[in-house]
C-alpha angles and dihedrals in degrees: 000000000000117000089241087064093053120100107273093242090061098047111109098224093049090045090051090050092053104031103025131246095285089065092066129085122243089257092048093052089047091049090057088053095048091047098194136034128213134260108309093006132082122218090260089053089051092047089051092051089048092054094043091056089059094049092265091285124130093204092055088049091049090056095052122110121233088252091055092047092049094058087079110094108245096028105081133173094290097052091040091055092046090052093046088051091050093049090049089052088054092053092049091048093053088048092054095077090053093052095044097050149359105321090213090061086062103048094153092049087056092048095047093049092050094044092050091046103041112017099091102035112130091216132046118258129183116212137179126211103208117210136190131234087283094049093250119146116265101170143330113231133186102223100176141008123207135052116303093243089056104035119048114226100214113211088210089063093047091050094047090053092050091055093046088057094041087231126182096191142006144208116206126201140170135174135238110215090194088072095239113120097190111119118244125222086255090056092053095047091048095049091051095050093048093048090053093046091050095046086062088066094040092252111141119219102219101179147334119219129199114206120201127166117311095321120114106276112256116247119214090200092056090049092051093244096127 
């Protein structure tokens, strides 16, 4: 049954207008974005299939490329591009508080941005959030790709990037595709060496996060590891 034939009180768009976006399920929100379904499937059915194809996880969906999104029948290149653009807008919206004020005053915004950006990547990446003297975001930068046991994270490269950005502080982060957020001994040793190297150029290492799946990113600072 097409959504226009549903009782008005059950239609996603009407429910959003009356109850607010938070009242809708993930599938209903996606359905509003998709606008229409395909023959034999409503937009909500199509949205459910889209979520199911990414393990029912919004973070996994958010990490998908337009090409991966377009593989689902009924999505196509145009809708895939629109959805990818909407997800990028979400990332930028989460980054805005970090650019406007002290990133440490918005710890959940930092965590949400990291989770949206890194949680579902199939490979490990190591990134830096470069901050100015007021801890406002200057730039996010992917420094290395690959597991820390296979790809060396060279302190001299991190130091050079800090100087290039004229940074006063940094928040580091990497993801664990395994889904386990616990830091390894290699993670701890690397963090310590980077802290020492950055201190030599007066750049403060504020935190190092590990992102794993949909769990809350682990903070080295909260664990007393920095």
